[in-house]
Structures are given as structure tokens and as C-alpha cells.
C-alpha positions as CSV (number, residue, x, y, z in Angstrom):
1,M,0.2,0.0,0.2
2,A,1.4,3.4,-0.9
3,E,1.6,6.1,1.4
4,V,-0.6,8.9,1.1
5,S,0.3,12.9,1.2
6,T,0.6,14.4,4.7
7,K,0.3,17.4,4.4
8,N,-3.3,19.7,4.7
9,V,-5.0,16.7,5.5
10,E,-9.0,16.8,5.0
11,T,-10.7,14.9,7.7
12,I,-13.4,15.2,10.2
13,G,-13.7,15.0,14.3
14,Y,-15.9,15.8,17.0
15,V,-15.1,19.0,18.3
16,V,-15.8,20.2,22.1
17,H,-16.1,24.5,21.9
18,G,-16.0,24.9,25.8
19,P,-17.3,23.1,28.5
20,K,-20.2,21.4,28.7
21,Q,-21.0,22.0,25.0
22,E,-21.9,19.2,22.9
23,F,-19.7,16.9,20.6
24,K,-19.7,18.3,17.0
25,L,-18.8,16.9,14.0
26,E,-16.7,19.6,12.0
27,D,-14.4,19.6,9.1
28,L,-10.6,19.8,9.8
29,V,-7.5,20.3,8.4
30,L,-4.5,18.5,9.3
31,D,-0.4,20.7,9.1
32,D,1.8,17.7,8.2
33,I,3.3,14.6,9.9
34,Q,5.8,15.1,12.5
35,D,8.9,12.7,12.5
36,N,7.6,10.2,15.3
37,E,3.8,10.4,14.4
38,L,1.7,8.3,12.2
39,L,-1.5,9.3,10.0
40,V,-3.9,6.7,11.1
41,D,-7.0,6.3,9.3
42,M,-9.6,5.4,12.4
43,K,-11.9,2.7,12.0
44,Y,-13.1,2.4,15.4
45,S,-13.1,4.7,18.6
46,G,-14.5,3.6,21.9
47,I,-16.0,6.2,24.8
48,C,-13.8,6.5,27.7
49,H,-15.3,8.2,30.8
50,T,-12.2,10.2,30.7
51,D,-13.5,12.1,27.5
52,L,-17.0,12.8,29.1
53,V,-14.9,14.6,32.2
54,F,-13.0,17.0,30.1
55,Q,-16.4,17.6,27.8
56,Q,-17.8,18.5,30.9
57,G,-15.0,20.5,31.9
58,E,-15.1,18.3,35.3
59,I,-11.0,19.1,34.8
60,Q,-9.8,21.7,32.9
61,I,-6.5,21.1,31.8
62,C,-6.9,20.6,27.6
63,K,-7.8,24.0,26.1
64,Y,-11.0,24.0,24.1
65,P,-11.5,23.4,21.0
66,A,-10.4,20.1,21.2
67,V,-11.1,16.7,19.6
68,F,-10.9,14.2,22.4
69,G,-11.1,10.5,22.3
70,H,-8.3,8.3,23.3
71,E,-9.2,4.1,22.7
72,G,-8.4,3.8,18.7
73,A,-8.3,1.9,16.3
74,G,-7.0,1.8,12.5
75,T,-4.6,1.8,9.7
76,I,-1.0,2.8,9.0
77,K,-1.6,5.4,6.3
78,A,1.9,7.0,6.6
79,I,4.8,6.9,8.8
80,G,7.1,9.8,10.0
81,R,10.7,9.4,9.0
82,G,12.0,9.4,12.6
83,V,9.7,6.7,13.6
84,K,12.4,3.7,15.4
85,N,9.8,0.6,15.2
86,K,11.1,-0.1,12.2
87,D,8.6,-3.5,12.2
88,L,5.4,-0.9,12.0
89,K,4.3,-0.8,7.6
90,V,2.0,1.5,5.9
91,G,-1.5,-0.4,6.2
92,D,-0.8,-2.5,9.4
93,F,-3.5,-2.3,11.3
94,V,-3.1,-1.0,15.1
95,L,-4.6,-0.1,18.6
96,L,-4.0,3.0,20.0
97,S,-3.3,3.9,23.7
98,I,-1.2,6.0,25.9
99,N,1.5,8.2,25.3
100,Y,5.0,8.4,27.0
101,C,8.1,9.9,27.2
102,E,10.1,7.1,27.2
103,E,13.2,9.2,28.7
104,C,12.3,9.5,32.7
105,K,12.7,7.2,35.4
106,F,9.5,5.5,35.5
107,C,9.4,5.0,31.6
108,K,12.8,3.4,31.8
109,T,12.0,1.3,35.0
110,G,8.9,-0.5,33.0
111,H,6.2,1.9,34.0
112,P,5.2,4.4,31.1
113,A,1.4,4.7,32.8
114,N,3.5,6.9,35.6
115,C,5.8,8.7,33.1
116,I,6.8,12.2,34.6
117,E,5.9,14.0,31.9
118,G,2.2,12.2,31.4
119,T,-0.1,14.8,32.7
120,R,1.1,16.8,29.6
121,L,1.4,14.2,27.3
122,H,-2.1,13.2,27.9
123,L,-4.3,16.0,28.8
124,H,-2.6,18.8,27.3
125,G,-4.1,17.7,24.1
126,N,-0.8,19.2,22.5
127,R,2.0,17.2,20.5
128,P,5.6,17.0,22.8
129,D,6.5,20.5,21.2
130,G,3.5,22.4,22.1
131,S,1.8,22.6,18.6
132,T,-1.3,21.2,17.4
133,S,-2.0,19.7,14.4
134,A,-5.3,20.2,13.6
135,K,-7.5,23.7,12.4
136,L,-11.2,24.0,11.7
137,K,-11.4,24.1,8.0
138,E,-14.5,27.1,8.1
139,T,-12.5,29.6,10.4
140,G,-8.7,28.7,10.9
141,E,-9.2,28.2,13.9
142,S,-6.6,25.9,15.9
143,V,-8.1,22.8,17.7
144,R,-6.1,20.5,20.2
145,C,-5.7,17.4,18.5
146,H,-3.4,14.9,20.3
147,F,-5.2,14.1,23.7
148,F,-3.0,11.2,25.1
149,G,-1.2,11.4,21.7
150,Q,-4.0,10.5,19.4
151,S,-7.3,12.0,19.8
152,S,-9.3,9.2,18.2
153,F,-12.7,11.1,17.8
154,A,-11.4,12.5,14.8
155,K,-11.7,10.0,11.6
156,T,-7.8,10.6,10.2
157,T,-5.1,11.9,13.0
158,F,-1.6,11.8,13.5
159,V,-0.5,9.9,16.2
160,Q,2.3,9.8,18.4
161,E,4.7,6.6,17.9
162,T,4.2,5.5,21.6
163,S,0.4,5.2,21.5
164,V,0.5,2.9,18.5
165,V,0.4,-1.1,19.2
166,R,0.2,-3.2,16.0
167,F,-3.2,-5.5,16.0
168,P,-2.0,-9.1,13.8
169,Y,-5.4,-10.2,12.8
170,A,-8.4,-8.7,10.6
171,P,-9.7,-5.4,10.9
172,E,-13.8,-6.5,11.2
173,E,-12.3,-8.1,14.7
174,A,-11.0,-4.8,15.9
175,A,-14.7,-3.3,17.5
176,K,-14.5,-5.8,20.6
177,F,-10.5,-4.7,21.2
178,A,-10.7,-0.7,20.2
179,A,-11.3,-0.4,24.0
180,M,-7.7,-2.0,24.8
181,G,-5.4,1.1,25.1
182,C,-7.3,2.2,28.3
183,G,-10.4,1.1,30.0
184,Y,-9.6,-2.9,29.4
185,Q,-6.0,-2.3,30.2
186,T,-7.1,-0.1,33.2
187,G,-9.7,-2.8,34.9
188,A,-7.6,-5.4,33.9
189,G,-4.2,-4.2,34.9
190,T,-5.1,-2.8,38.3
191,V,-5.8,-6.5,39.2
192,M,-3.0,-8.2,37.5
193,N,0.0,-5.8,36.9
194,I,-0.8,-3.8,40.9
195,L,-3.1,-5.7,43.1
196,K,-2.3,-9.3,41.9
197,P,-4.4,-11.2,44.4
198,N,-4.3,-14.6,45.5
199,P,-6.5,-17.1,44.9
200,D,-7.7,-17.0,48.8
201,S,-8.5,-13.8,48.4
202,S,-11.6,-11.1,48.3
203,L,-12.0,-8.5,45.9
204,V,-14.6,-5.7,45.5
205,V,-15.3,-3.8,43.0
206,F,-17.5,-0.5,42.9
207,G,-18.8,0.7,39.5
208,L,-19.5,-2.0,36.5
209,G,-18.4,0.1,33.5
210,T,-16.1,-1.1,31.9
211,V,-12.8,-0.8,33.8
212,G,-14.8,-2.5,36.7
213,L,-15.8,-5.1,34.6
214,T,-12.6,-5.8,32.8
215,A,-11.3,-5.9,36.7
216,V,-13.8,-8.7,37.3
217,M,-12.8,-10.5,34.1
218,A,-9.0,-10.3,35.5
219,A,-9.9,-10.9,39.1
220,K,-11.7,-14.3,37.7
221,Y,-9.0,-15.2,35.4
222,M,-6.7,-15.0,38.3
223,K,-8.9,-17.4,40.3
224,V,-9.7,-15.5,43.1
225,K,-12.0,-16.7,45.6
226,Q,-14.9,-14.3,46.1
227,I,-15.4,-11.3,43.8
228,I,-17.9,-8.8,45.2
229,A,-19.3,-6.6,42.4
230,V,-21.0,-3.3,43.3
231,D,-23.3,-0.9,41.4
232,I,-26.6,1.1,41.4
233,K,-28.2,-0.4,38.4
234,E,-29.7,-3.8,38.7
235,S,-29.2,-4.6,35.0
236,K,-25.5,-4.7,35.4
237,F,-25.0,-7.5,37.8
238,A,-26.2,-10.3,35.3
239,V,-23.4,-9.9,33.0
240,A,-21.3,-9.3,36.1
241,K,-21.8,-12.8,37.2
242,E,-21.4,-14.3,33.9
243,L,-18.1,-12.5,33.6
244,G,-17.1,-14.2,37.2
245,A,-18.2,-11.8,40.2
246,T,-19.7,-14.2,43.2
247,D,-22.0,-11.3,44.6
248,T,-23.4,-8.5,44.1
249,I,-24.5,-5.7,45.9
250,N,-26.9,-2.7,44.6
251,S,-26.3,0.0,46.9
252,R,-29.3,1.7,46.3
253,E,-30.9,-1.1,47.8
254,F,-28.2,-1.5,50.6
255,P,-27.0,2.1,51.0
256,D,-24.6,0.3,53.7
257,S,-22.4,-1.2,51.4
258,V,-19.7,-1.3,53.9
259,A,-21.6,-3.9,56.8
260,K,-23.3,-5.8,53.5
261,I,-19.6,-6.4,52.7
262,K,-18.6,-7.2,56.3
263,E,-21.3,-9.6,56.5
264,L,-20.5,-11.3,52.8
265,T,-17.0,-11.7,54.2
266,G,-17.7,-13.6,57.1
267,G,-16.9,-9.8,59.3
268,A,-13.0,-10.1,57.6
269,M,-13.8,-7.4,55.3
270,A,-12.4,-7.1,52.1
271,D,-8.6,-8.1,51.1
272,Y,-8.8,-5.8,48.2
273,C,-11.3,-2.7,47.2
274,I,-11.2,-1.1,43.5
275,D,-13.1,2.2,42.8
276,C,-14.0,2.6,39.4
277,T,-16.1,5.9,39.8
278,G,-14.4,8.3,40.8
279,V,-17.5,9.3,43.0
280,P,-15.9,10.7,46.4
281,A,-19.0,9.2,48.6
282,V,-18.0,5.7,46.8
283,I,-14.5,6.1,47.6
284,E,-14.8,6.7,51.1
285,N,-17.2,3.5,51.2
286,M,-14.3,1.3,49.8
287,L,-11.8,2.8,52.2
288,N,-13.8,1.2,55.1
289,C,-14.5,-1.7,53.5
290,I,-11.1,-2.8,53.9
291,G,-9.9,-5.3,55.3
292,M,-6.4,-6.2,58.1
293,L,-3.4,-6.1,55.2
294,G,-6.0,-4.9,52.6
295,T,-5.4,-2.6,49.8
296,A,-7.8,-0.1,48.2
297,A,-7.0,1.7,45.0
298,T,-8.4,4.4,43.1
299,V,-8.6,3.7,39.2
300,G,-11.8,6.2,38.6
301,V,-11.4,9.9,37.7
302,P,-13.0,12.4,40.1
303,P,-13.9,15.6,39.5
304,A,-10.8,18.5,40.3
305,G,-10.6,19.5,43.5
306,A,-12.5,16.4,45.0
307,K,-11.8,15.8,49.0
308,I,-12.7,12.6,51.2
309,S,-12.5,11.9,54.5
310,L,-10.0,8.9,55.6
311,D,-9.5,7.9,59.0
312,P,-5.5,7.3,59.6
313,L,-5.7,5.3,62.6
314,Q,-7.3,2.3,60.8
315,Y,-4.5,2.4,58.6
316,L,-1.8,2.4,61.1
317,F,-3.7,-0.4,63.1
318,G,-4.7,-2.3,60.3
319,S,-1.6,-2.2,58.0
320,K,-4.0,-0.8,55.5
321,K,-2.7,0.9,52.0
322,Y,-4.9,3.0,49.6
323,I,-3.2,3.7,46.1
324,G,-4.0,5.5,43.3
325,C,-3.8,3.3,39.7
326,R,-3.5,4.6,36.0
327,E,-3.7,2.2,33.1
328,G,-3.6,-0.2,35.0
329,D,0.8,0.5,35.2
330,S,0.7,-1.2,32.0
331,I,3.3,-1.4,29.1
332,P,1.1,-1.5,26.7
333,P,3.2,-3.1,23.5
334,E,3.5,-6.1,26.0
335,Y,0.0,-5.9,27.9
336,I,-2.5,-5.3,25.3
337,P,-1.0,-8.4,23.0
338,K,-1.4,-10.6,26.3
339,L,-5.0,-8.9,26.7
340,V,-6.1,-9.5,23.1
341,E,-4.5,-13.2,23.6
342,M,-7.0,-13.8,26.7
343,Q,-9.6,-12.9,24.7
344,R,-8.9,-14.9,21.9
345,S,-8.9,-17.9,24.1
346,G,-12.2,-16.8,26.4
347,D,-10.7,-15.9,29.4
348,F,-11.3,-12.0,28.7
349,P,-14.6,-11.5,26.8
350,V,-14.7,-7.9,26.3
351,E,-17.1,-8.3,23.2
352,K,-19.6,-9.1,26.2
353,L,-19.5,-5.3,26.9
354,V,-19.1,-3.5,23.5
355,T,-22.1,-2.0,21.0
356,V,-21.1,-0.5,18.0
357,Y,-22.6,2.6,16.4
358,D,-22.0,4.5,13.1
359,Y,-20.2,7.9,13.9
360,K,-23.1,9.9,13.5
361,D,-24.9,8.3,16.1
362,I,-22.4,9.6,19.2
363,E,-25.2,11.3,20.8
364,K,-27.4,7.9,21.1
365,A,-24.0,6.3,22.0
366,L,-23.7,9.0,24.7
367,H,-27.4,8.2,26.0
368,D,-27.1,4.4,25.8
369,L,-24.5,4.8,28.2
370,H,-25.8,6.9,30.4
371,D,-28.7,5.1,31.1
372,G,-27.2,1.6,31.3
373,T,-28.2,0.1,28.2
374,C,-25.1,-0.5,26.7
375,I,-21.6,-0.5,28.7
376,K,-19.0,0.2,26.3
377,P,-20.2,2.1,23.2
378,V,-17.4,2.3,20.1
379,I,-17.9,4.2,17.4
380,Q,-17.7,3.1,13.6
381,W,-16.2,5.4,11.3
382,S,-17.0,4.7,7.7
């Protein structure tokens, strides 16, 4: 497949012009590829809660107008002359994930999700040099179009090399894998790479969206004895049980979820807890569910400035830990292929989470996500 022109590439993308403003499909023009970038034509884009946090302005790091999206799958159309991975070829199908600097101590020691430059590289919406490639075709106004090094809510986009993971199977299979680069690796990696529970453990997951349910899958894969799934939507419990949950709690029906978890664990409380909601009240509940020598993990993104109360004596006397987790502390080029193979062997059935929508139906996808009709909406570009 011959490379295409990389100058003044015309495309379309969902642009957000300010906090709480809608995703507006607009014509864009991209300037030219940089040495460490690839031009990727998107086929699928997953919708993640973090995209909505930024669209709503709950965290305002990336300036507007901006194109969000950081879960994607598509075809390489051109490769910058400085791209180091010589195995990547024009025409390859790739999954997109986080970008990282490769130079800081965390990147060099196998923790790129904790890259010192991560906030700037992921959330500012610019290239590493501070520029942005995109402009509105109609007005010429600059648009931030490098969210997590990719901005997958654009049909065609320049992607940082570190954001790319080659997908070795047919592109038609990729809809169910489009969220590997964030949601799936975050949920599964929190369990498999960070918490590492043993089979005799108990683990509680608060919030049964994509991240929570992939955490449930990973816990089942690791043969965790008791997996307790907590949510406010009754409709999610059937799939949670199908994916491995041994117990479920509707926290609307049982507002005192701490007491219910104490009952289910025979008074011992949980060895591990994961909050996937980012809701401060839920985080506080989670912290009260941890047993002796237990670990609580925050994964969900809370609003900027959110505060919680914590009793330090509980953590002193119980030798407990409270940690934060980003992207499952994974190395995407290594961990994403592992998750793909787990899915193909039946151990990571993410296809049960995915609903595919035409790219023009993003409002329907968002509606279904909010009301619980679907768990992981994926938009398909024609």
C-alpha cells in the first residue's frame, strides 16, 4: 500500500468548543506529519468516561476547542521518518493507547503509565513540542487534536509512535478490542499488574462500567475466590455474574454497603477493593471496606478538587494501603497483546461489553452509556 500525502490532510472529527458543550462533527485540516508520528485512519473509537470528564469541563487541563478520544483502532496511512519501530508498515492495523516520554525514570523502569510527563502528554491535547496539527476548515481556528497522543474522535489523525500497538488480526475483529488502550488495560491491569490477588483473596469492585467489569474478568482469570460487584444499576449484575462476580450488591437497595460486605466476607472485610466511579462518597465507602493488610485502589477519575475523609488510625492499626492506579501500570506494547490473546482464548470476553454505533450516532451512544443500556460504546467510522 502506497503512502498518502501528509500535508493539509482533510478529515472530520468531533470538536468540543467549551465545557459542557456537545460533541460537534466538523471539518478539520491537519498540517503535516512530524518525525515521531504516524497518520492513522480510524476505523473504531471507544468512548471512555475520561473523554466525558473533559467534555463536561470537570477537569480543565486541555484548552478548547479540542478533539478528545483516546481509545482507537485504525490503519496506518503514513509513517514519520523518525519512527523507531521498523516493524510498523503502511497498511498495518493498530490499536491506540497512551503516549509517554520514554526518557524519565518511570518509563525506563517499565512504568510508562506513570511517566513524569504524562499529564502534559496525555491531557494538554498538544504534541510534545506544544504545537497542534489541526485547524477548523471553515475558520482556521486551531484545535487541540493530540489527546493522549492521538485524539481518536477524529476520523484521521496524527498519532505519536508510543501510542501505537500493532494488531495482528483482521480489522473486522477490532471493534471488540478498540478500548484495549485505556478501559480494558486499566481494569485488568489494576488487578493483574498492581494488586496481584492470590486465589484465597476477596476483591470488591465499585462501579460496573468497562473498567469495573474488566477488573472482574481479570480477577476471575486469576481465580480469586470471592469477587463482589457493587453498582446502583440492577441491569449490570447479570453480566457481572456471567463474567465472574460471586456476589453483587445494589447500593441503592443496601445503602450501607460496608455492612453488607462485612456480612459477605464473614466479618473479615475485603482483601482488595477497587473504585471505578470517581465519586468521593463511594471512595469513602470503599476505604471503610478494607480488612487487615488490605489494599484499596482508586481508578475512577474524580472531579478536580474533590476531597475525601480518611481515618488514619484505621490504616495504622490495620496495616492497610490506599493507592492510585493509572492505566493498570501496564506497558501497552506488551500487555495489550496479552489481553488480545486472553480474549481469543475465552479468558477475557470483552465482546460482551461492546455496542457498536455509526459515527454519526454519537449522541445515541452517549445516551445509552448514561442510562446503562450499553457498557462500552464504540463508534465506527465509515
